[in-house]
C-alpha positions as CSV (number, residue, x, y, z in Angstrom):
1,M,14.9,173.4,297.6
2,G,15.2,170.3,295.2
3,I,14.5,170.6,291.7
4,R,11.0,168.9,290.8
5,P,10.7,166.2,288.2
6,T,9.0,167.6,285.0
7,R,7.8,166.6,281.6
8,R,8.6,168.6,278.6
9,K,7.3,168.4,274.4
10,L,8.9,170.1,272.0
11,L,6.6,170.7,269.0
12,G,7.4,172.1,265.5
13,A,6.9,175.2,263.5
14,G,7.5,175.5,259.8
15,A,11.1,175.6,257.9
16,A,12.1,176.1,254.4
17,T,15.4,174.0,254.3
18,L,16.9,173.8,257.2
19,A,14.7,173.9,260.2
20,T,16.0,174.4,263.7
21,A,14.0,174.2,267.2
22,A,16.0,175.1,270.3
23,L,14.3,174.3,273.9
24,T,15.9,176.4,276.3
25,F,15.2,176.1,280.4
26,G,16.8,177.9,282.8
27,V,17.0,177.3,286.6
28,A,17.6,180.5,289.0
29,T,19.1,179.8,292.5
30,S,19.7,181.9,295.5
31,A,23.5,180.8,295.8
32,S,26.2,181.9,293.9
33,A,27.9,178.7,293.8
34,A,29.6,177.8,290.3
35,N,27.8,175.1,288.2
36,V,28.8,171.7,289.3
37,G,27.5,168.0,288.6
38,S,26.2,165.8,285.9
39,I,22.8,166.3,284.9
40,N,20.7,163.5,284.0
41,A,18.8,165.3,281.1
42,G,19.8,164.4,277.4
43,V,18.6,163.2,274.1
44,T,17.8,159.5,273.7
45,A,15.2,157.1,271.8
46,L,14.9,159.6,269.1
47,S,12.2,158.4,266.4
48,I,10.4,160.0,263.7
49,T,7.0,158.5,262.2
50,P,4.8,159.8,259.3
51,Q,1.3,159.8,259.9
52,A,-1.1,160.9,257.5
53,P,-2.2,160.8,254.9
54,A,0.3,158.5,253.5
55,Q,2.8,156.2,255.8
56,S,6.0,157.8,253.9
57,F,7.0,161.1,253.4
58,A,7.9,160.8,250.0
59,T,3.9,161.8,249.4
60,P,4.2,165.7,250.2
61,G,2.1,167.2,252.8
62,T,2.3,163.9,254.8
63,T,2.5,165.0,258.7
64,G,4.6,163.3,261.1
65,V,5.8,163.3,264.6
66,V,9.6,163.7,266.0
67,S,10.0,162.6,269.5
68,F,12.9,161.8,271.8
69,N,13.6,161.2,275.5
70,N,14.4,164.2,277.6
71,G,16.7,162.3,280.2
72,D,20.3,160.5,279.4
73,G,18.4,156.9,280.3
74,R,20.2,156.7,283.5
75,G,16.7,157.9,285.5
76,P,16.5,160.9,288.0
77,S,18.1,159.5,290.9
78,L,21.7,159.8,289.3
79,S,21.4,163.5,289.2
80,N,23.4,165.8,291.4
81,F,24.1,169.5,290.3
82,H,24.2,172.9,291.4
83,L,23.4,175.8,289.1
84,D,24.1,179.4,289.6
85,P,20.8,182.0,289.0
86,G,19.7,182.7,285.5
87,Q,21.2,179.6,283.9
88,T,20.1,177.8,280.5
89,S,20.1,174.8,278.4
90,Y,19.0,174.3,275.0
91,Y,17.5,171.4,272.9
92,T,18.2,172.0,269.1
93,V,16.3,170.1,266.6
94,T,17.3,170.2,263.0
95,L,15.3,168.8,260.3
96,P,16.4,167.8,256.9
97,T,15.8,169.5,253.4
98,G,12.1,168.5,252.4
99,L,10.6,168.6,256.1
100,K,9.5,171.4,258.0
101,F,7.7,172.0,261.7
102,A,4.0,172.0,261.3
103,A,2.2,175.6,261.6
104,N,0.6,174.8,265.0
105,A,3.4,173.9,266.6
106,C,3.1,176.7,269.6
107,A,-0.3,176.5,269.5
108,A,-0.3,173.0,270.4
109,Y,2.3,173.1,272.9
110,P,1.0,171.6,276.1
111,K,2.4,174.2,278.8
112,Y,0.7,172.3,281.9
113,D,3.5,169.5,281.3
114,W,5.8,172.6,282.7
115,Q,3.7,172.8,285.7
116,Y,6.5,173.8,288.0
117,F,8.2,175.5,285.3
118,P,6.8,178.0,283.1
119,A,7.4,177.8,279.6
120,T,6.8,179.9,276.4
121,C,7.1,178.9,272.7
122,Q,7.9,181.0,269.7
123,V,8.5,180.6,266.0
124,T,10.7,183.2,264.8
125,S,10.9,184.5,261.4
126,D,13.9,182.4,260.1
127,Q,11.8,179.4,260.9
128,T,13.3,178.7,264.4
129,L,11.3,177.5,267.2
130,I,12.1,178.7,270.6
131,Q,11.0,177.0,273.6
132,T,12.0,178.9,276.8
133,V,11.3,177.7,280.2
134,N,12.4,179.2,283.5
135,A,12.6,177.6,287.2
136,P,11.3,179.5,290.3
137,I,13.6,181.6,291.8
138,G,15.4,179.8,294.7
139,A,15.7,176.5,293.3
140,D,18.9,174.9,294.4
141,G,20.7,172.1,295.5
142,P,20.6,168.5,294.4
143,G,17.8,167.1,292.2
144,F,16.8,166.2,288.7
145,V,16.1,167.9,285.6
146,P,14.0,166.7,283.7
147,G,14.1,162.7,284.3
148,N,13.1,160.5,281.7
149,Y,10.3,162.0,280.0
150,A,9.4,162.6,276.1
151,S,9.1,165.5,273.9
152,S,7.6,165.3,270.8
153,F,6.7,167.5,267.9
154,S,5.0,167.7,264.5
155,V,6.3,167.9,261.0
156,V,5.3,168.0,257.4
157,S,6.8,166.9,254.4
158,T,7.3,169.3,251.8
159,G,9.5,167.4,249.1
160,P,12.3,165.3,248.8
161,I,13.9,164.4,252.2
162,V,17.7,164.9,252.0
163,G,19.7,164.8,255.1
164,N,19.2,163.7,258.8
165,V,17.1,164.7,261.8
166,T,19.4,165.7,264.6
167,V,18.5,166.5,268.1
168,T,21.3,168.0,270.2
169,F,21.2,169.1,273.8
170,T,23.5,171.7,275.4
171,P,23.8,171.1,278.9
172,F,23.8,174.3,281.8
173,A,27.7,175.7,281.7
174,G,29.9,173.8,284.0
175,T,27.6,170.6,284.1
176,T,27.7,167.4,281.9
177,T,25.4,164.9,280.2
178,A,25.9,161.5,279.1
179,A,23.4,161.8,276.1
180,P,24.5,165.0,274.2
181,S,23.0,164.2,270.8
182,A,21.1,161.7,268.5
183,S,20.6,161.7,264.8
184,I,18.3,159.6,262.5
185,S,19.9,159.1,259.0
186,Q,18.1,159.8,255.8
187,A,18.2,156.4,255.1
188,S,16.0,155.5,258.1
189,I,13.3,158.2,257.4
190,P,10.5,156.5,255.7
191,G,10.5,158.0,252.0
192,A,13.3,159.9,252.5
193,G,15.7,160.3,249.1
194,T,12.7,159.8,246.9
195,I,10.3,161.6,244.8
196,Q,6.6,160.8,243.1
197,Q,6.4,160.4,239.4
198,V,4.7,162.9,237.7
199,S,0.9,162.0,237.2
200,N,-2.3,162.9,235.2
201,V,-0.6,163.4,232.1
202,G,-2.4,164.7,229.2
203,K,-2.5,166.9,226.2
204,T,-4.6,169.8,224.3
205,G,-4.3,171.0,221.0
206,P,-2.7,171.3,218.7
207,N,-2.7,174.9,218.2
208,G,-2.3,176.9,215.2
209,S,1.2,176.0,214.7
210,N,0.2,172.3,215.0
211,R,1.7,171.8,218.2
212,Y,0.4,169.9,221.3
213,T,0.8,171.4,225.0
214,L,1.3,168.7,227.8
215,I,-0.1,168.6,231.0
216,G,0.2,167.1,234.1
217,K,0.8,166.8,238.1
218,G,3.7,167.0,240.3
219,V,5.5,168.2,243.4
220,A,5.3,171.7,243.9
221,G,8.7,173.5,243.5
222,A,9.8,170.5,241.5
223,Y,11.1,170.8,237.7
224,V,9.8,168.6,234.9
225,T,12.1,167.2,232.0
226,I,10.9,165.6,228.9
227,K,12.9,163.7,226.4
228,D,11.9,162.0,223.3
229,A,12.0,158.1,222.5
230,A,15.9,158.3,221.8
231,G,16.7,159.9,225.5
232,N,17.2,163.4,224.0
233,P,15.6,166.3,225.9
234,I,13.2,168.2,224.1
235,V,11.8,170.2,226.8
236,T,13.7,170.9,230.5
237,N,13.1,173.1,233.3
238,V,9.3,173.0,233.6
239,L,8.5,174.1,237.1
240,V,5.3,172.6,238.8
241,D,3.6,175.6,240.3
242,G,2.3,176.1,243.9
243,T,-0.8,173.8,243.0
244,G,0.8,170.9,241.6
245,A,0.1,171.5,237.9
246,W,2.6,172.1,235.3
247,S,2.1,172.3,231.4
248,T,4.4,172.9,228.3
249,L,4.2,173.3,224.4
250,L,6.0,170.3,222.8
251,P,7.9,170.9,219.6
252,A,6.1,170.4,216.4
253,T,8.4,167.4,215.5
254,F,9.6,164.9,218.0
255,T,9.5,161.0,218.1
256,G,7.3,159.1,221.0
257,P,6.9,158.0,223.4
258,L,7.7,160.4,225.8
259,S,9.8,160.1,229.0
260,I,8.7,162.5,231.8
261,T,10.8,162.9,234.9
262,Q,10.7,165.8,237.9
263,A,13.5,166.8,239.9
264,M,13.8,168.4,243.5
265,N,16.0,168.9,245.9
266,G,18.9,166.9,243.8
267,V,16.4,163.9,243.8
268,T,14.8,162.6,240.2
269,S,11.8,160.7,239.8
270,T,11.3,157.4,238.0
271,P,10.2,158.2,234.2
272,Y,7.0,158.7,233.1
273,S,6.2,157.0,229.7
274,Y,3.6,159.2,227.7
275,A,2.6,157.6,224.4
276,I,2.2,160.6,222.0
277,S,3.1,161.3,218.2
278,P,3.3,164.8,216.7
279,A,-0.2,166.3,215.4
280,T,-0.5,165.5,211.5
281,P,0.0,168.7,209.4
282,A,-3.0,170.5,208.7
283,G,-3.8,170.9,204.7
284,P,-6.3,173.1,203.1
285,K,-10.0,173.0,204.1
286,G,-10.6,172.9,200.4
287,P,-10.0,174.5,196.9
288,V,-9.4,178.0,196.3
289,V,-12.5,180.2,195.2
290,I,-11.6,182.6,192.4
291,S,-13.4,185.6,192.6
292,G,-12.5,187.1,189.1
293,V,-10.1,188.2,186.6
294,T,-9.5,191.7,185.2
295,G,-7.4,193.0,182.4
296,P,-5.5,193.2,180.7
297,D,-3.9,196.3,181.9
298,G,-1.6,198.7,179.6
299,T,1.4,196.2,179.6
300,G,-1.1,193.3,178.8
301,Q,-1.1,191.9,182.1
302,Y,-4.2,190.2,183.8
303,T,-5.3,190.4,187.7
304,M,-6.8,187.2,189.2
305,T,-8.4,187.6,192.7
306,G,-9.7,185.0,195.2
307,T,-10.2,183.5,198.8
308,G,-8.3,180.6,200.6
309,D,-6.7,179.3,203.8
310,A,-4.7,182.1,205.8
311,G,-1.3,181.4,205.2
312,A,-1.7,179.0,202.3
313,L,0.7,179.5,199.1
314,V,-1.5,179.9,195.9
315,T,-0.2,178.9,192.6
316,V,-1.5,179.6,189.1
317,K,-0.7,177.2,186.2
318,D,-1.4,178.0,182.2
319,A,-2.9,175.3,180.0
320,D,0.3,173.8,179.6
321,G,0.8,173.3,183.3
322,N,3.5,175.9,183.5
323,P,3.4,178.1,186.9
324,V,2.6,181.5,186.0
325,G,2.0,183.2,189.2
326,T,2.0,182.8,192.8
327,N,1.6,184.6,196.5
328,T,0.3,184.0,199.9
329,V,-2.9,183.9,201.4
330,G,-3.6,187.0,204.0
331,A,-4.9,186.7,207.4
332,D,-8.3,187.8,205.9
333,N,-8.2,184.7,203.6
334,T,-7.8,186.9,200.4
335,W,-5.3,186.9,197.8
336,S,-4.4,188.5,194.3
337,I,-1.8,187.5,191.7
338,T,-0.6,189.2,188.8
339,L,-0.4,187.3,185.6
340,P,1.5,187.6,182.4
341,A,0.5,189.0,179.1
342,N,-0.5,186.5,176.5
343,V,-1.0,183.7,179.4
344,K,-2.7,180.7,177.8
345,A,-6.1,179.8,179.3
346,P,-7.6,177.6,180.9
347,L,-5.8,178.6,184.2
348,T,-5.5,175.9,187.0
349,V,-5.4,177.2,190.8
350,I,-4.3,175.4,193.6
351,Q,-3.6,176.4,197.4
352,T,-0.8,174.4,199.4
353,L,-0.7,174.5,203.6
354,N,1.8,172.5,205.5
355,G,3.1,170.9,202.1
356,I,-0.3,169.6,201.2
357,D,-2.1,170.5,197.9
358,S,-5.8,171.2,197.8
359,P,-7.8,170.1,194.8
360,P,-7.7,172.5,191.7
361,T,-9.7,175.2,190.5
362,T,-9.8,176.0,186.8
363,W,-10.5,179.4,185.1
364,A,-11.6,178.7,181.7
365,T,-11.1,181.8,180.0
366,L,-9.7,185.2,180.2
367,P,-11.4,188.8,179.2
368,L,-10.8,189.6,175.4
369,P,-8.3,192.7,174.8
370,I,-9.7,196.1,174.3
371,M,-8.5,197.4,171.0
372,N,-6.9,201.0,170.9
373,P,-9.5,203.7,170.2
374,G,-8.0,205.0,167.1
375,I,-7.7,201.7,165.5
376,A,-11.5,201.0,166.5
377,L,-12.3,204.3,164.7
378,G,-10.5,203.7,161.6
379,A,-11.9,200.0,161.3
380,L,-15.3,201.7,161.9
381,A,-14.7,204.0,159.0
382,L,-14.0,201.2,156.5
383,A,-16.8,199.0,158.1
384,G,-19.9,198.5,156.2
385,A,-23.4,197.9,157.1
386,A,-24.2,194.0,156.8
387,I,-27.9,194.1,155.2
388,G,-29.5,190.9,154.8
389,G,-26.2,189.1,154.7
390,T,-24.5,191.4,152.3
391,V,-21.5,193.7,153.1
392,L,-21.6,197.0,151.6
393,V,-18.5,198.7,151.6
394,R,-18.6,202.7,150.5
395,R,-15.6,204.1,149.3
396,R,-14.9,207.9,149.2
397,Q,-14.2,209.6,145.9
398,A,-11.0,211.5,145.7
399,A,-11.3,215.1,145.5
400,T,-10.3,216.9,142.0
401,A,-9.1,220.5,141.7
402,P,-11.0,222.7,140.2
403,V,-10.6,223.9,136.6
404,A,-9.7,227.3,135.7
């Protein structure tokens, strides 16, 4: 019984880095003679074509089709072979990095093309697609498998394509083929070896530390590098997330414009230029507010309190312009400074933030010192009463000893 001519299609399934699909077909015979002959199956007319949404695989997510002819180009009439039962043969398709099999590979497989050879399709856990074809029992004698029919399978790009598309045909043991393999070089794959520029670059901020956050879009899984105007890297290894977004905090100081690239699979994009300068340092929001001055204490020192911008440095200067006290405004926007005894008023107070001084606030007088209580009582004992503008002083008469 001769083997009927058939058509066969190989459709793809997902693969990460190196994707492999294996087409297996088996022919069983009722005889036990050794396999002999030259089989007319093979790999010819191999091609790859991007379809949507772009005409280049450089755009991640672009779908396409890899197709090839199942025959060796000689046609079915030149085939004459004999097979033992249970024999198998394989088509193995290897995809380069940046391409994977489409998720619906097996679901889309047209099994009716194998009308006389029941076929199955399976995607394994390691992303290998295996297509198995079994011939009916009793197939024997001269014939052809499979003639010159096309196989095709869907692929999708995941990033920069690096490497070749290769299809290998392994014939039945003991038989030969005139077309055992075919390959498409990286240079012949549309869009291979390239990666898009980053896009949608913008900024947010500055934050409390006076730093901008740079944001943008890229290829998921790529790493972004940012260089200053002199070509020095200022940010590296920023991962583009699964949604294609990336963000990074820039240094407080740098020289723009910035040059931004993304790299994946050893391929680096052309630079994207982004005009930006460091944020202008923020100075104080206004002058300090002096709440008051207390003292002097027992050592003659005063305490001045007030409010200002958190993190600012408050400086108090005396009437001669000499600094007499400093302190930093707390997170609650309050400050307190101890002033030395005998400080000379009026006092001038400023706050400094990011090297910028606020307008000065002036405090004209200090509290009068409180006298020692003992000294005060003695003074009162000598004090007279002021009546009508006249000061009266009363003198105590000295006591005399009694006479005998």
